[in-house]
All heavy atoms as atom14 arrays in JSON, in Angstrom:
{
  "sequence": "MNAAPSYAPFCSKRCADVDLVHWLKGEYIIGDDGDLSLAENAPDPAASALRAGEEEP",
  "atom14_mask": [
    [1, 1, 1, 1, 1, 1, 1, 1, 0, 0, 0, 0, 0, 0],
    [1, 1, 1, 1, 1, 1, 1, 1, 0, 0, 0, 0, 0, 0],
    [1, 1, 1, 1, 1, 0, 0, 0, 0, 0, 0, 0, 0, 0],
    [1, 1, 1, 1, 1, 0, 0, 0, 0, 0, 0, 0, 0, 0],
    [1, 1, 1, 1, 1, 1, 1, 0, 0, 0, 0, 0, 0, 0],
    [1, 1, 1, 1, 1, 1, 0, 0, 0, 0, 0, 0, 0, 0],
    [1, 1, 1, 1, 1, 1, 1, 1, 1, 1, 1, 1, 0, 0],
    [1, 1, 1, 1, 1, 0, 0, 0, 0, 0, 0, 0, 0, 0],
    [1, 1, 1, 1, 1, 1, 1, 0, 0, 0, 0, 0, 0, 0],
    [1, 1, 1, 1, 1, 1, 1, 1, 1, 1, 1, 0, 0, 0],
    [1, 1, 1, 1, 1, 1, 0, 0, 0, 0, 0, 0, 0, 0],
    [1, 1, 1, 1, 1, 1, 0, 0, 0, 0, 0, 0, 0, 0],
    [1, 1, 1, 1, 1, 1, 1, 1, 1, 0, 0, 0, 0, 0],
    [1, 1, 1, 1, 1, 1, 1, 1, 1, 1, 1, 0, 0, 0],
    [1, 1, 1, 1, 1, 1, 0, 0, 0, 0, 0, 0, 0, 0],
    [1, 1, 1, 1, 1, 0, 0, 0, 0, 0, 0, 0, 0, 0],
    [1, 1, 1, 1, 1, 1, 1, 1, 0, 0, 0, 0, 0, 0],
    [1, 1, 1, 1, 1, 1, 1, 0, 0, 0, 0, 0, 0, 0],
    [1, 1, 1, 1, 1, 1, 1, 1, 0, 0, 0, 0, 0, 0],
    [1, 1, 1, 1, 1, 1, 1, 1, 0, 0, 0, 0, 0, 0],
    [1, 1, 1, 1, 1, 1, 1, 0, 0, 0, 0, 0, 0, 0],
    [1, 1, 1, 1, 1, 1, 1, 1, 1, 1, 0, 0, 0, 0],
    [1, 1, 1, 1, 1, 1, 1, 1, 1, 1, 1, 1, 1, 1],
    [1, 1, 1, 1, 1, 1, 1, 1, 0, 0, 0, 0, 0, 0],
    [1, 1, 1, 1, 1, 1, 1, 1, 1, 0, 0, 0, 0, 0],
    [1, 1, 1, 1, 0, 0, 0, 0, 0, 0, 0, 0, 0, 0],
    [1, 1, 1, 1, 1, 1, 1, 1, 1, 0, 0, 0, 0, 0],
    [1, 1, 1, 1, 1, 1, 1, 1, 1, 1, 1, 1, 0, 0],
    [1, 1, 1, 1, 1, 1, 1, 1, 0, 0, 0, 0, 0, 0],
    [1, 1, 1, 1, 1, 1, 1, 1, 0, 0, 0, 0, 0, 0],
    [1, 1, 1, 1, 0, 0, 0, 0, 0, 0, 0, 0, 0, 0],
    [1, 1, 1, 1, 1, 1, 1, 1, 0, 0, 0, 0, 0, 0],
    [1, 1, 1, 1, 1, 1, 1, 1, 0, 0, 0, 0, 0, 0],
    [1, 1, 1, 1, 0, 0, 0, 0, 0, 0, 0, 0, 0, 0],
    [1, 1, 1, 1, 1, 1, 1, 1, 0, 0, 0, 0, 0, 0],
    [1, 1, 1, 1, 1, 1, 1, 1, 0, 0, 0, 0, 0, 0],
    [1, 1, 1, 1, 1, 1, 0, 0, 0, 0, 0, 0, 0, 0],
    [1, 1, 1, 1, 1, 1, 1, 1, 0, 0, 0, 0, 0, 0],
    [1, 1, 1, 1, 1, 0, 0, 0, 0, 0, 0, 0, 0, 0],
    [1, 1, 1, 1, 1, 1, 1, 1, 1, 0, 0, 0, 0, 0],
    [1, 1, 1, 1, 1, 1, 1, 1, 0, 0, 0, 0, 0, 0],
    [1, 1, 1, 1, 1, 0, 0, 0, 0, 0, 0, 0, 0, 0],
    [1, 1, 1, 1, 1, 1, 1, 0, 0, 0, 0, 0, 0, 0],
    [1, 1, 1, 1, 1, 1, 1, 1, 0, 0, 0, 0, 0, 0],
    [1, 1, 1, 1, 1, 1, 1, 0, 0, 0, 0, 0, 0, 0],
    [1, 1, 1, 1, 1, 0, 0, 0, 0, 0, 0, 0, 0, 0],
    [1, 1, 1, 1, 1, 0, 0, 0, 0, 0, 0, 0, 0, 0],
    [1, 1, 1, 1, 1, 1, 0, 0, 0, 0, 0, 0, 0, 0],
    [1, 1, 1, 1, 1, 0, 0, 0, 0, 0, 0, 0, 0, 0],
    [1, 1, 1, 1, 1, 1, 1, 1, 0, 0, 0, 0, 0, 0],
    [1, 1, 1, 1, 1, 1, 1, 1, 1, 1, 1, 0, 0, 0],
    [1, 1, 1, 1, 1, 0, 0, 0, 0, 0, 0, 0, 0, 0],
    [1, 1, 1, 1, 0, 0, 0, 0, 0, 0, 0, 0, 0, 0],
    [1, 1, 1, 1, 1, 1, 1, 1, 1, 0, 0, 0, 0, 0],
    [1, 1, 1, 1, 1, 1, 1, 1, 1, 0, 0, 0, 0, 0],
    [1, 1, 1, 1, 1, 1, 1, 1, 1, 0, 0, 0, 0, 0],
    [1, 1, 1, 1, 1, 1, 1, 0, 0, 0, 0, 0, 0, 0]
  ],
  "atom14_positions": [
    [[0.86, -1.15, -0.02], [-0.01, -0.01, -0.05], [0.95, 1.24, 0.0], [1.91, 1.26, 0.79], [-0.84, -0.02, 1.23], [-1.74, 1.23, 1.31], [-2.66, 1.38, 2.92], [-3.58, -0.07, 2.97], [0.0, 0.0, 0.0], [0.0, 0.0, 0.0], [0.0, 0.0, 0.0], [0.0, 0.0, 0.0], [0.0, 0.0, 0.0], [0.0, 0.0, 0.0]],
    [[0.59, 2.17, -0.84], [1.37, 3.43, -0.95], [0.76, 4.4, 0.06], [-0.44, 4.57, 0.24], [1.33, 3.97, -2.32], [2.12, 3.19, -3.3], [3.05, 2.43, -2.93], [1.71, 3.22, -4.55], [0.0, 0.0, 0.0], [0.0, 0.0, 0.0], [0.0, 0.0, 0.0], [0.0, 0.0, 0.0], [0.0, 0.0, 0.0], [0.0, 0.0, 0.0]],
    [[1.7, 5.23, 0.74], [1.17, 6.24, 1.63], [0.74, 7.35, 0.92], [1.2, 7.82, -0.14], [2.33, 6.61, 2.62], [0.0, 0.0, 0.0], [0.0, 0.0, 0.0], [0.0, 0.0, 0.0], [0.0, 0.0, 0.0], [0.0, 0.0, 0.0], [0.0, 0.0, 0.0], [0.0, 0.0, 0.0], [0.0, 0.0, 0.0], [0.0, 0.0, 0.0]],
    [[-0.33, 7.98, 1.37], [-0.94, 9.27, 0.81], [0.1, 10.36, 1.13], [0.56, 10.37, 2.17], [-2.35, 9.54, 1.36], [0.0, 0.0, 0.0], [0.0, 0.0, 0.0], [0.0, 0.0, 0.0], [0.0, 0.0, 0.0], [0.0, 0.0, 0.0], [0.0, 0.0, 0.0], [0.0, 0.0, 0.0], [0.0, 0.0, 0.0], [0.0, 0.0, 0.0]],
    [[0.4, 11.37, 0.14], [1.51, 12.21, 0.44], [1.22, 13.07, 1.66], [2.05, 13.44, 2.36], [1.39, 13.14, -0.81], [0.86, 12.16, -1.9], [-0.18, 11.22, -1.21], [0.0, 0.0, 0.0], [0.0, 0.0, 0.0], [0.0, 0.0, 0.0], [0.0, 0.0, 0.0], [0.0, 0.0, 0.0], [0.0, 0.0, 0.0], [0.0, 0.0, 0.0]],
    [[-0.1, 13.33, 1.92], [-0.42, 14.15, 3.08], [-0.14, 13.5, 4.4], [-0.1, 14.09, 5.43], [-1.74, 14.73, 3.07], [-2.7, 13.61, 3.04], [0.0, 0.0, 0.0], [0.0, 0.0, 0.0], [0.0, 0.0, 0.0], [0.0, 0.0, 0.0], [0.0, 0.0, 0.0], [0.0, 0.0, 0.0], [0.0, 0.0, 0.0], [0.0, 0.0, 0.0]],
    [[-0.11, 12.24, 4.49], [0.18, 11.43, 5.67], [1.54, 10.66, 5.73], [1.79, 9.92, 6.66], [-0.88, 10.36, 5.94], [-2.32, 10.97, 6.0], [-3.15, 10.62, 4.95], [-2.61, 11.89, 6.89], [-4.49, 11.22, 4.98], [-3.89, 12.47, 6.86], [-4.82, 12.17, 5.89], [-6.07, 12.73, 5.95], [0.0, 0.0, 0.0], [0.0, 0.0, 0.0]],
    [[2.3, 10.92, 4.69], [3.63, 10.24, 4.57], [4.4, 10.55, 5.85], [4.43, 11.71, 6.46], [4.4, 10.75, 3.47], [0.0, 0.0, 0.0], [0.0, 0.0, 0.0], [0.0, 0.0, 0.0], [0.0, 0.0, 0.0], [0.0, 0.0, 0.0], [0.0, 0.0, 0.0], [0.0, 0.0, 0.0], [0.0, 0.0, 0.0], [0.0, 0.0, 0.0]],
    [[5.09, 9.54, 6.48], [5.3, 8.22, 6.01], [4.26, 7.26, 6.47], [4.4, 5.99, 6.4], [6.57, 7.83, 6.67], [6.57, 8.45, 7.97], [5.8, 9.93, 7.74], [0.0, 0.0, 0.0], [0.0, 0.0, 0.0], [0.0, 0.0, 0.0], [0.0, 0.0, 0.0], [0.0, 0.0, 0.0], [0.0, 0.0, 0.0], [0.0, 0.0, 0.0]],
    [[3.08, 7.73, 6.88], [2.01, 6.71, 7.39], [1.04, 6.5, 6.29], [0.86, 7.25, 5.31], [1.19, 7.47, 8.52], [2.19, 7.84, 9.62], [2.63, 9.12, 9.92], [2.53, 6.86, 10.62], [3.54, 9.52, 10.94], [3.43, 7.18, 11.61], [3.89, 8.41, 11.76], [0.0, 0.0, 0.0], [0.0, 0.0, 0.0], [0.0, 0.0, 0.0]],
    [[0.3, 5.41, 6.47], [-0.62, 5.03, 5.38], [-2.02, 5.76, 5.43], [-2.67, 5.87, 4.49], [-0.98, 3.54, 5.49], [-1.72, 3.08, 6.95], [0.0, 0.0, 0.0], [0.0, 0.0, 0.0], [0.0, 0.0, 0.0], [0.0, 0.0, 0.0], [0.0, 0.0, 0.0], [0.0, 0.0, 0.0], [0.0, 0.0, 0.0], [0.0, 0.0, 0.0]],
    [[-2.24, 6.45, 6.62], [-3.58, 7.09, 6.77], [-3.51, 8.0, 7.94], [-2.59, 8.17, 8.69], [-4.7, 6.19, 7.09], [-4.51, 5.57, 8.31], [0.0, 0.0, 0.0], [0.0, 0.0, 0.0], [0.0, 0.0, 0.0], [0.0, 0.0, 0.0], [0.0, 0.0, 0.0], [0.0, 0.0, 0.0], [0.0, 0.0, 0.0], [0.0, 0.0, 0.0]],
    [[-4.47, 8.89, 8.02], [-4.54, 9.95, 9.16], [-4.74, 9.09, 10.43], [-4.06, 9.46, 11.48], [-5.66, 10.86, 8.99], [-5.88, 11.89, 10.1], [-6.96, 12.85, 9.92], [-7.06, 13.85, 10.77], [-6.52, 13.75, 12.17], [0.0, 0.0, 0.0], [0.0, 0.0, 0.0], [0.0, 0.0, 0.0], [0.0, 0.0, 0.0], [0.0, 0.0, 0.0]],
    [[-5.37, 8.02, 10.52], [-5.63, 7.26, 11.73], [-4.26, 6.77, 12.1], [-3.88, 6.85, 13.43], [-6.48, 6.15, 11.47], [-6.68, 5.26, 12.75], [-7.61, 4.01, 12.39], [-7.77, 3.24, 13.68], [-6.81, 2.34, 14.05], [-5.75, 2.12, 13.36], [-7.02, 1.6, 15.13], [0.0, 0.0, 0.0], [0.0, 0.0, 0.0], [0.0, 0.0, 0.0]],
    [[-3.4, 6.22, 11.37], [-2.05, 5.82, 11.72], [-1.12, 6.89, 12.2], [-0.49, 6.65, 13.18], [-1.42, 4.89, 10.57], [-2.2, 3.44, 10.18], [0.0, 0.0, 0.0], [0.0, 0.0, 0.0], [0.0, 0.0, 0.0], [0.0, 0.0, 0.0], [0.0, 0.0, 0.0], [0.0, 0.0, 0.0], [0.0, 0.0, 0.0], [0.0, 0.0, 0.0]],
    [[-1.3, 7.9, 11.58], [-0.53, 9.14, 12.02], [-0.96, 9.55, 13.41], [-0.18, 9.87, 14.32], [-0.5, 10.23, 11.05], [0.0, 0.0, 0.0], [0.0, 0.0, 0.0], [0.0, 0.0, 0.0], [0.0, 0.0, 0.0], [0.0, 0.0, 0.0], [0.0, 0.0, 0.0], [0.0, 0.0, 0.0], [0.0, 0.0, 0.0], [0.0, 0.0, 0.0]],
    [[-2.3, 9.62, 13.59], [-2.78, 9.88, 14.89], [-2.43, 8.97, 16.03], [-2.2, 9.4, 17.13], [-4.38, 10.14, 14.78], [-4.82, 11.38, 14.02], [-3.95, 12.27, 13.83], [-5.88, 11.35, 13.63], [0.0, 0.0, 0.0], [0.0, 0.0, 0.0], [0.0, 0.0, 0.0], [0.0, 0.0, 0.0], [0.0, 0.0, 0.0], [0.0, 0.0, 0.0]],
    [[-2.4, 7.7, 15.69], [-2.06, 6.72, 16.64], [-0.61, 6.92, 17.05], [-0.24, 6.82, 18.26], [-2.26, 5.28, 16.18], [-1.58, 4.23, 17.04], [-3.71, 4.97, 16.01], [0.0, 0.0, 0.0], [0.0, 0.0, 0.0], [0.0, 0.0, 0.0], [0.0, 0.0, 0.0], [0.0, 0.0, 0.0], [0.0, 0.0, 0.0], [0.0, 0.0, 0.0]],
    [[0.26, 7.26, 16.12], [1.66, 7.42, 16.35], [1.83, 8.7, 17.34], [2.62, 8.72, 18.28], [2.43, 7.65, 15.16], [3.92, 7.72, 15.45], [4.61, 6.75, 15.81], [4.46, 8.82, 15.17], [0.0, 0.0, 0.0], [0.0, 0.0, 0.0], [0.0, 0.0, 0.0], [0.0, 0.0, 0.0], [0.0, 0.0, 0.0], [0.0, 0.0, 0.0]],
    [[1.13, 9.75, 16.94], [1.17, 11.0, 17.82], [0.72, 10.83, 19.16], [1.35, 11.31, 20.09], [0.22, 12.13, 17.05], [0.19, 13.43, 17.85], [1.62, 14.04, 17.95], [-0.8, 14.32, 17.08], [0.0, 0.0, 0.0], [0.0, 0.0, 0.0], [0.0, 0.0, 0.0], [0.0, 0.0, 0.0], [0.0, 0.0, 0.0], [0.0, 0.0, 0.0]],
    [[-0.38, 9.95, 19.37], [-0.76, 9.73, 20.77], [0.25, 9.04, 21.61], [0.53, 9.28, 22.71], [-2.08, 8.85, 20.75], [-2.48, 8.31, 22.08], [-3.21, 9.72, 20.21], [0.0, 0.0, 0.0], [0.0, 0.0, 0.0], [0.0, 0.0, 0.0], [0.0, 0.0, 0.0], [0.0, 0.0, 0.0], [0.0, 0.0, 0.0], [0.0, 0.0, 0.0]],
    [[1.02, 8.01, 20.92], [2.14, 7.43, 21.73], [3.17, 8.48, 22.06], [3.66, 8.41, 23.16], [2.79, 6.38, 20.73], [2.08, 5.06, 20.63], [1.91, 4.21, 21.62], [1.44, 4.49, 19.5], [1.19, 3.2, 21.26], [0.92, 3.36, 19.86], [0.0, 0.0, 0.0], [0.0, 0.0, 0.0], [0.0, 0.0, 0.0], [0.0, 0.0, 0.0]],
    [[3.49, 9.36, 21.25], [4.45, 10.41, 21.57], [3.86, 11.33, 22.69], [4.64, 11.52, 23.63], [4.82, 11.26, 20.38], [5.84, 10.64, 19.49], [5.54, 10.22, 18.16], [7.16, 10.33, 19.63], [6.65, 9.62, 17.62], [7.67, 9.74, 18.48], [8.11, 10.63, 20.7], [8.89, 9.31, 18.3], [9.39, 10.15, 20.58], [9.8, 9.65, 19.42]],
    [[2.67, 11.67, 22.56], [2.04, 12.67, 23.56], [1.96, 11.96, 24.96], [2.15, 12.68, 26.03], [0.82, 13.18, 23.08], [0.94, 14.11, 21.96], [-0.52, 14.48, 21.47], [1.71, 15.28, 22.1], [0.0, 0.0, 0.0], [0.0, 0.0, 0.0], [0.0, 0.0, 0.0], [0.0, 0.0, 0.0], [0.0, 0.0, 0.0], [0.0, 0.0, 0.0]],
    [[1.71, 10.69, 24.96], [1.49, 9.94, 26.22], [2.91, 9.63, 26.84], [3.05, 9.06, 27.94], [0.69, 8.73, 26.13], [-0.71, 9.02, 25.79], [-1.56, 7.77, 25.37], [-2.28, 7.27, 26.62], [-3.1, 6.06, 26.23], [0.0, 0.0, 0.0], [0.0, 0.0, 0.0], [0.0, 0.0, 0.0], [0.0, 0.0, 0.0], [0.0, 0.0, 0.0]],
    [[3.97, 9.73, 26.09], [5.35, 9.42, 26.65], [5.62, 7.84, 26.56], [6.46, 7.41, 27.2], [0.0, 0.0, 0.0], [0.0, 0.0, 0.0], [0.0, 0.0, 0.0], [0.0, 0.0, 0.0], [0.0, 0.0, 0.0], [0.0, 0.0, 0.0], [0.0, 0.0, 0.0], [0.0, 0.0, 0.0], [0.0, 0.0, 0.0], [0.0, 0.0, 0.0]],
    [[4.9, 7.28, 25.63], [5.02, 5.74, 25.46], [6.28, 5.33, 24.68], [6.64, 4.21, 24.67], [3.78, 5.14, 24.91], [2.64, 5.29, 25.92], [1.33, 4.81, 25.29], [1.26, 4.6, 24.12], [0.35, 4.73, 26.11], [0.0, 0.0, 0.0], [0.0, 0.0, 0.0], [0.0, 0.0, 0.0], [0.0, 0.0, 0.0], [0.0, 0.0, 0.0]],
    [[6.85, 6.26, 23.85], [7.87, 5.98, 23.06], [9.17, 6.41, 23.92], [9.24, 7.34, 24.46], [8.02, 6.75, 21.71], [7.08, 6.14, 20.6], [6.4, 7.06, 19.83], [6.89, 4.82, 20.43], [5.59, 6.55, 18.75], [6.03, 4.38, 19.49], [5.37, 5.29, 18.64], [4.57, 4.76, 17.71], [0.0, 0.0, 0.0], [0.0, 0.0, 0.0]],
    [[10.26, 5.54, 23.7], [11.53, 5.85, 24.46], [12.57, 5.84, 23.35], [12.69, 4.84, 22.51], [11.77, 4.81, 25.46], [10.71, 4.82, 26.53], [13.2, 5.0, 26.03], [10.86, 3.71, 27.6], [0.0, 0.0, 0.0], [0.0, 0.0, 0.0], [0.0, 0.0, 0.0], [0.0, 0.0, 0.0], [0.0, 0.0, 0.0], [0.0, 0.0, 0.0]],
    [[13.47, 6.86, 23.37], [14.56, 6.85, 22.48], [15.73, 6.54, 23.39], [16.16, 7.32, 24.28], [14.76, 8.21, 21.81], [13.5, 8.48, 20.93], [16.03, 8.21, 20.91], [13.55, 9.89, 20.23], [0.0, 0.0, 0.0], [0.0, 0.0, 0.0], [0.0, 0.0, 0.0], [0.0, 0.0, 0.0], [0.0, 0.0, 0.0], [0.0, 0.0, 0.0]],
    [[16.34, 5.33, 23.22], [17.44, 4.93, 23.99], [18.77, 5.64, 23.74], [18.81, 6.56, 22.85], [0.0, 0.0, 0.0], [0.0, 0.0, 0.0], [0.0, 0.0, 0.0], [0.0, 0.0, 0.0], [0.0, 0.0, 0.0], [0.0, 0.0, 0.0], [0.0, 0.0, 0.0], [0.0, 0.0, 0.0], [0.0, 0.0, 0.0], [0.0, 0.0, 0.0]],
    [[19.65, 5.45, 24.6], [21.0, 6.06, 24.38], [21.7, 5.83, 23.04], [22.45, 6.6, 22.59], [21.97, 5.55, 25.52], [21.51, 5.99, 26.93], [20.86, 7.0, 27.04], [21.97, 5.31, 28.0], [0.0, 0.0, 0.0], [0.0, 0.0, 0.0], [0.0, 0.0, 0.0], [0.0, 0.0, 0.0], [0.0, 0.0, 0.0], [0.0, 0.0, 0.0]],
    [[21.32, 4.61, 22.41], [21.98, 4.27, 21.15], [21.16, 4.89, 20.03], [21.44, 4.55, 18.82], [21.97, 2.81, 21.03], [20.69, 2.09, 21.22], [19.63, 2.76, 21.39], [20.72, 0.85, 21.16], [0.0, 0.0, 0.0], [0.0, 0.0, 0.0], [0.0, 0.0, 0.0], [0.0, 0.0, 0.0], [0.0, 0.0, 0.0], [0.0, 0.0, 0.0]],
    [[20.06, 5.56, 20.28], [19.25, 6.27, 19.32], [18.12, 5.41, 18.82], [17.35, 5.79, 17.94], [0.0, 0.0, 0.0], [0.0, 0.0, 0.0], [0.0, 0.0, 0.0], [0.0, 0.0, 0.0], [0.0, 0.0, 0.0], [0.0, 0.0, 0.0], [0.0, 0.0, 0.0], [0.0, 0.0, 0.0], [0.0, 0.0, 0.0], [0.0, 0.0, 0.0]],
    [[17.94, 4.2, 19.3], [16.82, 3.35, 18.96], [15.54, 3.77, 19.52], [15.58, 4.03, 20.62], [17.19, 1.81, 19.29], [18.18, 1.11, 18.33], [18.44, 1.78, 17.28], [18.71, 0.17, 18.75], [0.0, 0.0, 0.0], [0.0, 0.0, 0.0], [0.0, 0.0, 0.0], [0.0, 0.0, 0.0], [0.0, 0.0, 0.0], [0.0, 0.0, 0.0]],
    [[14.52, 3.63, 18.75], [13.18, 3.95, 19.23], [12.39, 2.75, 19.63], [12.5, 1.73, 18.94], [12.41, 4.58, 18.19], [10.89, 4.96, 18.39], [10.77, 5.99, 19.49], [10.12, 5.56, 17.13], [0.0, 0.0, 0.0], [0.0, 0.0, 0.0], [0.0, 0.0, 0.0], [0.0, 0.0, 0.0], [0.0, 0.0, 0.0], [0.0, 0.0, 0.0]],
    [[11.76, 2.67, 20.74], [11.01, 1.6, 21.21], [9.79, 2.16, 22.06], [9.87, 3.21, 22.61], [11.88, 0.63, 22.07], [12.31, 1.23, 23.31], [0.0, 0.0, 0.0], [0.0, 0.0, 0.0], [0.0, 0.0, 0.0], [0.0, 0.0, 0.0], [0.0, 0.0, 0.0], [0.0, 0.0, 0.0], [0.0, 0.0, 0.0], [0.0, 0.0, 0.0]],
    [[8.79, 1.21, 22.31], [7.71, 1.54, 23.23], [8.12, 1.15, 24.59], [8.86, 0.19, 24.86], [6.62, 0.61, 22.78], [5.69, 1.13, 21.59], [4.58, -0.08, 21.23], [4.98, 2.32, 21.84], [0.0, 0.0, 0.0], [0.0, 0.0, 0.0], [0.0, 0.0, 0.0], [0.0, 0.0, 0.0], [0.0, 0.0, 0.0], [0.0, 0.0, 0.0]],
    [[7.66, 2.03, 25.53], [7.89, 1.87, 26.9], [7.32, 0.42, 27.26], [6.4, -0.1, 26.81], [7.26, 2.86, 27.77], [0.0, 0.0, 0.0], [0.0, 0.0, 0.0], [0.0, 0.0, 0.0], [0.0, 0.0, 0.0], [0.0, 0.0, 0.0], [0.0, 0.0, 0.0], [0.0, 0.0, 0.0], [0.0, 0.0, 0.0], [0.0, 0.0, 0.0]],
    [[8.06, -0.26, 28.24], [7.65, -1.61, 28.64], [6.29, -1.65, 29.17], [5.6, -2.63, 28.97], [8.69, -2.0, 29.76], [10.11, -2.11, 29.22], [10.67, -3.51, 29.11], [9.99, -4.3, 29.71], [11.73, -3.68, 28.54], [0.0, 0.0, 0.0], [0.0, 0.0, 0.0], [0.0, 0.0, 0.0], [0.0, 0.0, 0.0], [0.0, 0.0, 0.0]],
    [[5.76, -0.64, 29.85], [4.43, -0.76, 30.43], [3.34, -0.18, 29.58], [2.2, -0.05, 30.0], [4.37, -0.07, 31.81], [4.81, 1.44, 31.65], [5.23, 1.89, 30.65], [4.71, 2.18, 32.7], [0.0, 0.0, 0.0], [0.0, 0.0, 0.0], [0.0, 0.0, 0.0], [0.0, 0.0, 0.0], [0.0, 0.0, 0.0], [0.0, 0.0, 0.0]],
    [[3.7, 0.12, 28.35], [2.81, 0.69, 27.41], [1.77, -0.38, 26.91], [2.25, -1.5, 26.56], [3.39, 1.37, 26.17], [0.0, 0.0, 0.0], [0.0, 0.0, 0.0], [0.0, 0.0, 0.0], [0.0, 0.0, 0.0], [0.0, 0.0, 0.0], [0.0, 0.0, 0.0], [0.0, 0.0, 0.0], [0.0, 0.0, 0.0], [0.0, 0.0, 0.0]],
    [[0.45, -0.08, 26.83], [-0.51, -1.01, 26.28], [-0.16, -1.27, 24.76], [0.27, -0.35, 24.04], [-1.81, -0.55, 26.58], [-1.62, 0.99, 26.69], [-0.11, 1.13, 27.18], [0.0, 0.0, 0.0], [0.0, 0.0, 0.0], [0.0, 0.0, 0.0], [0.0, 0.0, 0.0], [0.0, 0.0, 0.0], [0.0, 0.0, 0.0], [0.0, 0.0, 0.0]],
    [[-0.43, -2.45, 24.31], [-0.34, -2.83, 22.82], [-1.57, -2.27, 22.1], [-2.64, -2.75, 22.35], [-0.15, -4.33, 22.65], [-0.06, -4.76, 21.29], [0.04, -3.86, 20.29], [0.07, -5.96, 21.01], [0.0, 0.0, 0.0], [0.0, 0.0, 0.0], [0.0, 0.0, 0.0], [0.0, 0.0, 0.0], [0.0, 0.0, 0.0], [0.0, 0.0, 0.0]],
    [[-1.36, -1.23, 21.2], [-2.62, -0.62, 20.58], [-3.36, -1.63, 19.74], [-4.56, -1.61, 19.53], [-2.02, 0.44, 19.81], [-0.59, 0.2, 19.65], [-0.22, -0.57, 20.81], [0.0, 0.0, 0.0], [0.0, 0.0, 0.0], [0.0, 0.0, 0.0], [0.0, 0.0, 0.0], [0.0, 0.0, 0.0], [0.0, 0.0, 0.0], [0.0, 0.0, 0.0]],
    [[-2.52, -2.66, 19.08], [-3.27, -3.68, 18.18], [-4.11, -4.57, 19.02], [-5.15, -4.92, 18.68], [-2.17, -4.54, 17.42], [0.0, 0.0, 0.0], [0.0, 0.0, 0.0], [0.0, 0.0, 0.0], [0.0, 0.0, 0.0], [0.0, 0.0, 0.0], [0.0, 0.0, 0.0], [0.0, 0.0, 0.0], [0.0, 0.0, 0.0], [0.0, 0.0, 0.0]],
    [[-3.53, -4.95, 20.18], [-4.33, -5.8, 21.09], [-5.57, -5.1, 21.56], [-6.69, -5.62, 21.62], [-3.56, -6.3, 22.32], [0.0, 0.0, 0.0], [0.0, 0.0, 0.0], [0.0, 0.0, 0.0], [0.0, 0.0, 0.0], [0.0, 0.0, 0.0], [0.0, 0.0, 0.0], [0.0, 0.0, 0.0], [0.0, 0.0, 0.0], [0.0, 0.0, 0.0]],
    [[-5.41, -3.77, 21.95], [-6.58, -3.02, 22.31], [-7.65, -2.93, 21.3], [-8.83, -2.88, 21.46], [-6.1, -1.62, 22.81], [-5.34, -1.71, 23.85], [0.0, 0.0, 0.0], [0.0, 0.0, 0.0], [0.0, 0.0, 0.0], [0.0, 0.0, 0.0], [0.0, 0.0, 0.0], [0.0, 0.0, 0.0], [0.0, 0.0, 0.0], [0.0, 0.0, 0.0]],
    [[-7.2, -2.67, 19.95], [-8.07, -2.55, 18.85], [-8.87, -3.82, 18.61], [-10.08, -3.84, 18.4], [-7.34, -2.09, 17.64], [0.0, 0.0, 0.0], [0.0, 0.0, 0.0], [0.0, 0.0, 0.0], [0.0, 0.0, 0.0], [0.0, 0.0, 0.0], [0.0, 0.0, 0.0], [0.0, 0.0, 0.0], [0.0, 0.0, 0.0], [0.0, 0.0, 0.0]],
    [[-8.17, -4.97, 18.69], [-8.84, -6.23, 18.5], [-9.91, -6.48, 19.59], [-10.98, -7.14, 19.37], [-7.77, -7.39, 18.51], [-6.79, -7.3, 17.27], [-5.81, -8.42, 17.4], [-7.62, -7.57, 15.96], [0.0, 0.0, 0.0], [0.0, 0.0, 0.0], [0.0, 0.0, 0.0], [0.0, 0.0, 0.0], [0.0, 0.0, 0.0], [0.0, 0.0, 0.0]],
    [[-9.58, -6.18, 20.81], [-10.53, -6.33, 21.84], [-11.84, -5.43, 21.63], [-12.88, -5.74, 22.01], [-9.87, -5.96, 23.36], [-9.05, -7.13, 23.73], [-8.76, -6.89, 25.32], [-7.89, -5.61, 25.41], [-6.59, -5.45, 25.41], [-5.95, -6.57, 25.09], [-6.06, -4.3, 25.62], [0.0, 0.0, 0.0], [0.0, 0.0, 0.0], [0.0, 0.0, 0.0]],
    [[-11.59, -4.25, 21.13], [-12.6, -3.31, 20.84], [-13.39, -3.67, 19.55], [-14.36, -3.0, 19.2], [-12.07, -1.88, 20.75], [0.0, 0.0, 0.0], [0.0, 0.0, 0.0], [0.0, 0.0, 0.0], [0.0, 0.0, 0.0], [0.0, 0.0, 0.0], [0.0, 0.0, 0.0], [0.0, 0.0, 0.0], [0.0, 0.0, 0.0], [0.0, 0.0, 0.0]],
    [[-13.06, -4.75, 18.84], [-13.74, -5.16, 17.66], [-13.31, -4.52, 16.36], [-13.96, -4.6, 15.37], [0.0, 0.0, 0.0], [0.0, 0.0, 0.0], [0.0, 0.0, 0.0], [0.0, 0.0, 0.0], [0.0, 0.0, 0.0], [0.0, 0.0, 0.0], [0.0, 0.0, 0.0], [0.0, 0.0, 0.0], [0.0, 0.0, 0.0], [0.0, 0.0, 0.0]],
    [[-12.21, -3.69, 16.5], [-11.7, -3.07, 15.17], [-10.78, -3.94, 14.48], [-10.25, -5.02, 14.95], [-10.86, -1.91, 15.62], [-11.7, -0.8, 16.23], [-10.89, 0.38, 16.76], [-9.76, 0.46, 16.36], [-11.44, 1.15, 17.6], [0.0, 0.0, 0.0], [0.0, 0.0, 0.0], [0.0, 0.0, 0.0], [0.0, 0.0, 0.0], [0.0, 0.0, 0.0]],
    [[-10.58, -3.72, 13.24], [-9.69, -4.48, 12.39], [-8.2, -4.03, 12.64], [-7.98, -3.04, 13.17], [-9.87, -4.24, 10.94], [-11.1, -4.7, 10.37], [-11.29, -4.5, 8.82], [-10.22, -4.49, 8.13], [-12.4, -4.41, 8.36], [0.0, 0.0, 0.0], [0.0, 0.0, 0.0], [0.0, 0.0, 0.0], [0.0, 0.0, 0.0], [0.0, 0.0, 0.0]],
    [[-7.3, -5.02, 12.56], [-5.99, -4.77, 12.8], [-5.39, -3.89, 11.65], [-5.76, -4.12, 10.54], [-5.19, -6.21, 12.77], [-3.76, -6.04, 13.28], [-3.15, -7.43, 13.45], [-3.75, -8.41, 13.28], [-1.96, -7.36, 13.83], [0.0, 0.0, 0.0], [0.0, 0.0, 0.0], [0.0, 0.0, 0.0], [0.0, 0.0, 0.0], [0.0, 0.0, 0.0]],
    [[-4.51, -2.86, 12.05], [-3.97, -2.0, 11.06], [-3.2, -2.61, 10.01], [-2.59, -3.57, 10.09], [-3.22, -0.92, 11.76], [-3.15, -1.46, 13.21], [-4.01, -2.59, 13.35], [0.0, 0.0, 0.0], [0.0, 0.0, 0.0], [0.0, 0.0, 0.0], [0.0, 0.0, 0.0], [0.0, 0.0, 0.0], [0.0, 0.0, 0.0], [0.0, 0.0, 0.0]]
  ]
}
């Protein structure tokens, strides 16, 4: 799937918004080596979406 230019590098506005929420909640961690990861205690958004009856992104 090609990303829409207005949402690049994301595939949609929803995906961009999900990423933004992770940043705003402080769930992303940039380690000393520059690698990006989710915080250990952050909930898995895919699992939450599946429990809510949404399709997996």
